N, C-alpha and C positions, 0 to 999 in steps of 0.2 A: 088962237090959243096956243101957248107955248109948249114945247115938248115936256113930257115928265121926266125928271131926274131918276136915275137908278138909285135906290136905297142901298148904300154901300155897306152898312152893317148886315143887312139881310143877304146881301150877294156873298159874303164870306161865310155864312152860316148854313146856307141850303144849296143843294145841287138839283138841277132840273135835267131829267133824263131825255133821251131822244123821243120819247113818245109823250113827253109832257109830265111825267110823274115826278112829284117833288119829294126829295128825301132830306132828312135832317138827322143830326146827331143828338143823342139824349143828354140832358142836362145833369149835373152832379157828379162829375169826374175830375174836376180841376184840382181839388185839395180835399183834405180830410179822408183819404182813401184807405188808411190803416184801420179805421173803424168799421169799414164795410166788408161783408162777406165776399168770398172769392165768386161765389155764384152771381152776385149782384154786380160785381165788377165786370164780369163776362157778359151780363145782359147790358150794361152801360156801353160797352165797346161797339155793340151793334147799331147799325142805322135804322131808322124807323121812317114810315111813310107819314104824310100829312093827308088829312081829310080833303075831300074833292072841293068843298066849299071854301075852305081856308086856303087851298092851294091857288084858287082863282084870285084871291087877295094878293097872295104872295107874288104871283106872276105879274100882276098889275104893278105892284111896287118895284119890280126889276126893270120894267120897261122904261 
């Protein structure tokens, strides 16, 4: 069986920590920012975690 290729789009969007925790940035901050409140913009700046089940799928796509 051939090797699995790395999913390049996913590789650019997530980070895997040293202990295997997957983090991603939140969507909705590329444009139309003037209509959003300052509180929402601050929340969008923060990184968020990924569920355990979905992180297994993501890690497999990165291998």
